[in-house]
N, C-alpha and C positions, 0 to 999 in steps of 0.2 A: 400328185393328182388324186391318188387313192385316198389320202387323208383328207382332202378337201371336198370330197364328193358329197359328203353329208353335212356341209357347213352352209349356213345361210349367208346372205350378202354382207360382207364386211363394209365398214363405213365408207371407205373410198371407192370401193368397186363399182358402185351404182354410178357415181360421177365419171369414173374412168371409162366405163363401157359406153355411157350415154354420150359423153364428149367425143370419144374415139369414133363413134358411129357418125356423128355429125361432121366431123373432120373428113371422113372418107367419103361419105355419101353426098354431102352438100358443099364440100370445100369451104366450110365456114368455121371460124375458130373463136367464136364468142363464148363457147361453153368450156369451162375448165382448162384453159391453156396452161395453167400453172403447174401441172404435174407431169410434164414431159409429152411431147408430141409423138415421139417414137413408140413408147410402150402402149399408149392409148390407141394409136392407129394399128399397131400390130395386133393387140388383143381384140380389137373390133373387126379385124379382117374377115373372120368367118361370117359375121353378120352382113358385111358389105358384099361378099361374094355368093352367099346363099340367097334363099328366098327373103325378099325385103320384109322386115317386121313392121308392125303397125306403129307409127311414131306419132306423138301428140301433134295437134295443129300448130303450124308455124305462124298462125294469126293470133295465137294466144298471148296473154300478157306475160306469161312465164318465159316464152321464147324472146319476146321483145326486151325483157329485163334480164336475160341470160341466167335465169334461175335454174341451174342444172339439177338442184336437189328435187324441186317440185316437178320438173320435166322428167327427171329420172324415176320418180315414184310412179308418175302416170305411165311412162314407157315400161316399166317393170311389172306393175301391178294392176293397172287400170285399163290400158289400151286394148287388152285382149291377147297379149303375148304371154307365153309361158317362159318366164325369164330363166328358169333352171338350166335348160339345155344351152341357152345362150351364154350363161355364166360359165358352165362347165367348158364350153368351147374356148372362151377367153382365158380361163385358167390354164387349159391345156397349152395354149399359145405361150403363156408366161413361163411354164415349166421349161421351155426351150432355154431360157436364160439361166435357170438353175443348172441344167445339164451342161450348158456352155461354160459356166463359171467353173464347175467341177473339172471339165476337161482343161481349162486354162491353168487351173491350180496344178493338175497332173503334169502338164508339159513344162511349165515353169519350174516346178520342183524337180523334174527329172533332169533339166539342164544344169541344176545346181548340185543335186544330191544323188542322181542316178535312179534306176528303175525302182529299187526297194524303197528309196526315199519318197519317190513320186507316188507309189501305191499307198504308202502310209498317209501322205498329205491328202490324196484323193478320198481315202476312207474317213479321215477326220472331217473332211468337207461334206461328203455325201451323206453322212449320218449325223450331222449336226442339227439339232432341233430348230435353230434359228434359220438356217438355210432351207430346211424342209418346209417350215411354216410359211415363209414368203415365196418359195417357188411355186406353191399351189394356189396363190391369190392373184388376181388380176390387178396388180399395182405396179408401181414404177421402181420399187426398190432393188429388185434383182437386176433389172435392165441397167440401172445406174451402177450397181456394183460390177457388173461384167465390163461395161464399156469404160468406166473409169480405170480400172485395172488394166484392161486390154490396151487402152490408149497409152497409159503410162509405159507399159512394157514395149509396145510397138515403136514409141518415140525413141526410147533408149536404144532399141535395136537399130532403128534408122540412123542414129548418130554413130553407130559403129559398123554398119554394113552398107557398102556403097551400092549395092544392087538396087535398081529402081523399084522392084516390087515392095521392098520394106518401106520405102518413102510413100509409095501409094497406100500401102496398108495402114501406115501411120496416119496419113491424111484422112482415110476413110474412118478409122476408129475415133479420131478426135472429132470429126464432124458428127458422127452418130452419138458420141457422148454428149455433144452440146444440145441435142434434141431428146436425150434419154431423161435427164433431169437437170435442174439448174445447179446442183452441186458441181457440175462440170466446170464452174468458174474456178474451183480449186485446182484444176489443171494448169491454170496460168502460173501461180507460184511454183507448182511442181515442175512444170516445164522450165521455168526460169532457173530453178536450182539445178536441174539436170544439165541445162546448157552451161551454167557456171562450172559445174564439175568437168564437163567435157572440154570446155575451153582451157582449163587449167591442166588437163592431162597432157603428158608428153606425146602420146600417140598422135599421129597425123589424122586429120579429119578428111575422110573420103566423101566427096560430094559431087554428084553429076559427073562422075568419071575423073574427077581432078583430086589430087592429093594435096591437102592444105596443111602445112606444117607450122608456118609462122603464126604467132598469136593474133596479128591483126587480120590475116587471111581467114584464120579460124572464126573469128568474130563476125567477119562479113558473111561467111558461109552459114554460120548459125543464125544470123539475122534473116538471111534468105529462107532458111528452114522454117523459122518461126513465122515468117510472113506468109509463106505458102500454106501453113497450117491455119492461120487466120483466114485466109481466102477460102480454104476448103470448108471451114466452119460456116462462113457466111453463105456459101453456095448451098450447103446442106440445109441450113435453116430456111433459106428461101424456097428450096425444093419441098420441104415438109409443110410449108405454108402456101403451097400452090403457086409460087412465084407471084404473089399478089401482096401489096403492102397492107390493104385494109383487112382486118380480121373478119369483116362482114361481107358476105357474098352479096353483091348489089342486085342480083336477080331475086333475092329472098326478102321477105318483110324486113324492114329496118329495125334497129334496136340499139342497145348499148350494152356495155359490160355491166356485170352485177355490181360493181363498185366504180365509181367515177375515177378517171385518170388522176385528178387532183388529189384524191384520197390515197391512192396506192403509191403516189410519188411523195407523200407528206413525210416519209421517213427522212428526207432531206440529205444533205451532205453531197460529196462528190459523186458517189454512185448514182443518186437520183438525177444529178445534173447531166451525167453521161447518158443515162437512158433517155432523158427528155431531149437531149441533143440528137441521138440516133433516131428518136421518133420524129422530131421536126424535120430532120434531113431525109427521112425515109431510107436510112441506110440498112435497116433490118425490118422485117415484117412486124406489123403492129401487134399481132396476137402473141408472138414470141417476146416482144419487149414488155407487153402488158403482164404476161405471166411471170417474167423476171421481177418486175416491180411489185407484183402481188406477193411473191414469195418474200422478198426483202421486207416489205411493210409488215407482213404477218410474223416475220421472225423477230420483230421488235419486242413483242410481249405476247405471251400465250399462257393460258392456265396450265399449271403443271403440278403434279403430285409425286412425292417421294418420301417413303418411310413415315407416313402420317402428317407430313408438312406440305404446305401449299405455297405457291409462288406464281407470278406472271412473268418473271425474268429468269427463272430457272437457277440452277446451282452449278458450280464448277464440279461438284462431286456427282452430278447426276449420271453421267455416262460411265465414269468408273464403277460406280455402284451398279448400274444397270448391267455393265459387263460381268462383274463378279456374280450378281444374282442370277443372270440368265445363261451363263456359259457353263456347259457340263464340266463336272469335276475331272473328268477323264481328259478333257482338253486343256484345263488348267494344269493338271499334273504333267501333261505332254509339253506344255509351254515352259514350265519350270524345269523339267528334265532337259529340254533343249538348250536353255539358258545355261544350266549347270555344265552340260557336256561341252558347249561352246567355250565356257570359261576354263574348264579343267584341261581340255584336250585341244586347245586353240592351235598350238604348233603343228599338231598332227592333221588338222583340217586343211590348212593352207596358210600362207602368210596373211597377217592381219590386213595389210594394205590390199592385197589381191582379193581377199574375201570381201572386204567393205566395198571395193570398187564393183565387183560383180553383183553385189546386192544393193547397190546404190538406189535404183528405181524403187525397190520395195521399202527401204529405209526412209527415203524422202516421201514416198506416198503415205506411209504409216504416220510419220511425224507431222506432216502438214495436215493430214485429216484429223488427227487427234487434237492438235493445237486449235484448229477451227472448232471442233466438237466441244472442247472445254470452254470456249468462250461464247458458245451459242446460247441464246435464250430460248431456243425452240426444244424444250425437253419434254417431248411427248411420246418417245418410243425408242427402245433399244435398236430398232431397225435402221435408225439413222447412222449407226456405226457399222452396219453390215459390211460395207466395203473393206474395212480393216480386218475382218475375220479372214478374208481370203489370204492376206499377208501372213497371218498366224498359222493357217493351215500349211502354207509353203514352208514356213520356218520349222514347223514340226517334222518335216521331211528329214531333218538332220538326224532324227532318231533312227530312221530307216538306213540312212548313210552309215551311222555308227554300227549297226547290226551287220551290214554288208562288209564293212571293213573287219569286224570281229570274226565273221565266218571265214574270211580269207586268211586270218592269222592263226587262230587256234580253234580246234573242233569244239572243245568243251566251252570255252568262253563264247564262241559264236553261237552255240545252241542255247546257252543261258540267256544271251542278249536277245535272241530270236524269240524265246519263250516269254521273256518280259515284255517285249513289243506286242507280241501276239495277245497276251493278256490284257494289255492297255487298250488295244484296238477292240478286243472283245467286250471289254468294259464300256467303251464308248458306244458300241452298237447296242449293247443291252440297255444303256440309258435311253437311247433313241427308241428301242422297242417298247420299253416300259411306259413312256409318255405318249406313244402313238395311240390315236391320231391327233392328240391335243398338243401338237408341237408349239403352237403359239403360247400356250400357257406353261411351258416348261420354266421352272425355277429350280435351282440347285439346292442342295441341303444347307448351304451357307445362308439361304434366305428362308429356310424352313420348309422347302419343297413347294410344289405347285399349289398345295392347299392353302398355304400361307402367303401366296403371291400378291393377293389383293391388298395386303397390308403394306406392300412396299411399292409396287408400280401398277398402273392400270393403263387404259387406252390401248394403243397398238402393241404394248409389251405384253398384254394379257387378254384384254376384253375389247374386241373390235366388232362385236355383234355377230359372231360366228356360230352361236350355239342354240338358235331357235329350234332347229329340228331335234336336237338332243333334249331340249326342254319339253317338247311335244311328247316325245317317247316316255319321258320320266312322268309326266302328268297323266298319261294313259294307264299307269299302273292301277289295278283294282282298288288298292287301299287309299288312292288319292282321288278317285272319282267321286263326284258330288261336293268336294270341297270348294269353297269360295276362293277364286284365284285373283290375285293382283299382280300386275306386272309393270316394272319400270325398266325400260330397255334402252341401251346405248347401241346405235347402229342404224343401218339403212335397210335391214330386213323388215318384212311386214308380218307380224304375228298372225293376222287373219289368213295369210296365204298358207300357213301351216295349221289352220283351224284351231288356234289357241284361243280358247274362250276366256278371256281375262278382263277384269276391270283395269283400265289404263291409268296408271300413275303417271307422273311426268315423264316424258320421252326426251331423248336428245338425238335427233336425226336430220334436222334441217328442213322438214316438211311444213313446219309451222302449223301443225294441226292442233286445234283447241279441244280438249276433252271436255264433255258436259259435266255437270255436277255429279258427284258420287259421294257416298259416305262410307269411310273405311270401317270394316268390321273384322272380326276374327276370321282367320283363314290362312292360306299359304301366300306368302309375299315373296315374289321371285324378282330379284333386284340385280341388275348388271353391276359388275364391280365399280365401273367408272361412275355410275349413278349413285351407288352407295357412298363413294368417297366425295361426292358433290364437287368434282374437279371443276366442271364448267358452270356451276350454279353461282349466282350472286351471293349465296349464303354459305360458301365453303369457309372452312376454318372454325374456331371456336364459336359457340353460341353466345351471342351478346345480349346485353339488356335491351338494346334497341330492337334487336330481332324479336325478342320476346314480347316487347310492347307492340310491335307491328303484328305479331302473330295473334295477340288477344284482341286487337282491333278487328282483325280478319275473322276471328271466330264469332265475334258479335254480329257479323254480316251474314253468317251461314244461312239463317232463315231467308234472307233476301236471295242468295245464290240458289238455294233449293227452289224458291218460288219461281225464279226467272227460268231455270232450265225444265221445270216441270209444267210450266204454263206457257203454251204456244202464243196465247193472246197477248200476254205481257211482253214476250219477246218481239212480237210483231209491233207492238205500240212503241217500244223503245227504238226499234229500228226506224220506224217512221219519223221519230223525233231526232234521229241521228245520234242516239246515246248508247246504242248497243255495243259498239266497238269499245268505248271506254269501260263500260261495265264488264264485258268479257275479259278485258285486260286486267281489271281489278281482281276478277275470279282467278285468272291464270297466275297472277303474282301471288295470291294466297295459297293456291294449290302448290306451287313450288316451295313456298315458305313452310307449309304444313308437312310436305314431303321432307324437307330438310330437318325438321324437328324429329320426324320419325327415323331418318337415317342416323342422327346422333345416338339414338337408342340402339338401333340394330348394329352399329359398329361396335358396340360394347357387348353384344350378344353373339353366341356361337351359333353359326348356321346349322340347320338340320342337314343340309346337303349342298352340294355345289355342282352345277351342270357344266361339264367341261372346264371346271375351275373358274369360269368367267361369270356365270349366273348363280347367285347365292340364294338359297331357299331358307326362309324363316317361317316357322309355324307360330302365329300369334293368336292368343286367346282373346275373347271379347274383353275380358278384364285388363289385359295388357294394352289393348287399343285405348280403352278408357283412361288408363293411367298415362299413357304416352301423349295422347292427343287432346283429352278433355280435362285433365287435372291441371291445377295451378303449377307454376314454375317449380315450387319447392317440391311438390309430390312427383313432378317429372324427374327431378335430379334424384330423388330417393329411389325411383323405379330403376334408373340407370345404375346407381350404386349398389342396388340389391341384386344385380345379376351376378351369377357365379363367375369367377375368374377363369 
């Protein structure tokens, strides 16, 4: 919470808070159901219980079209609300899940490794930059990580403890996981594998006060267990959707989802057929089913960036590389040490069979989640493997167990082991302190550190729009006052809210705002890393001959663009003729293309500074602007090749 107090709205937070408020206040689920009903409702709870904020008119086109981004911009920046305290409250609510996950790691590790092991696991967890980055943001990632792991552990405990409280706890955890995030579908294969292991175990299954020893009786009992969990999930989902099928409150102005049902189901296959069947039979609420279809559709293809390469289908290597780049060296050393210790001292830990059985839920969870991640086309952020970090924190508790055993055996060896573990944990805390408060921008030395992070990963792995306040502070320095400022920003923050007086280069925030004509000149160019890498631009990748041809055609139209935006009479005439929309689209396309040409140059140039490591600052002279934007293609290439390495 302390680290996020000075951060602007990150990309998803605006939609989370706007959607959550409408869920709670109007029992309507048209806005943003795809990111988990539970975290959005939970984070918006202070808004719902406090003084009602001013919300945009429900008679607006944006409400009828379920445009959460435009409504959110109005809600945050135009309606008269000060969104900063609302956002702080939502982030405070989300920090609960970070604390809860740390406690879950502690207690699970203590059950396996003892108190010293549990403290080691908890420290690795609590000071991990990844956990700290996402605990302070009002998004769904921490809620998903907590409930996925909690549900896995509770279900395994339920299969071994006949007491009814564990059954109820498992039912509750699974139900809440299903409304935390749609990655809860991974609990189906996880539960299936746990059931298989339990069925093959020689131990009797205690269920509802009965001891089931025969294999057939076990299977019947396990099927009953799974069925009750399915029922619990359905009840929880219905409860979070107000026990109404329709996502649209009938007492409010009618409307539709932002994308039609036919489109979100167009990914096809058996999953689409199942969702359509549940929708047509009204077996689950419309809002929840639509959110699931939305997620699956958008997981088909999505712009992604990795080490200078671009793809819409991702890479198998994306998450392994993201893990190596974004995981502190201290944690990597701890993991390697735990693996080595487990290998060398296996007989002294416990029998292999017993150890594997006790850790079955962790091993199954880790394997299933990583297999899914490796095959995923949605390569937009390291946060998507956040749940697997909890397993690694627990595994590193083995180091604490080894220290405890060493202390019990020999004084000298015990104190040596304790000193080694203390140094490792101290190193881990030091890494966290050094990157604070820019936890989201942490990159290990394996990737060149945070200053080089933008060359490897962007979007939610580095640049989520969080650093507008820091940019404002940097620009207020006396030596930068009076400079011409240009800004290309990725995120849902509003520069005007922070009184950043800058010419707007192309933005990416979902608000569909068209910038008027402007002419780039020498000055300070402040570019978000995601915009610099052109991840979501139609002109990402190498600059082609076709793009250069289109650029030169656009350049020839610059006098027309200038005249249109500087002459209100001409704009009025074109509007009257119905031609203004097409003309403004032509200008917008050229603006994006011109900016892409500029970014090709800037990627080869060393930035003067970086704000929070996510907004890169370039000081360009008038001559550089002329060479980059006004010279022929050959001169442009020469300008790039002339930059120092």
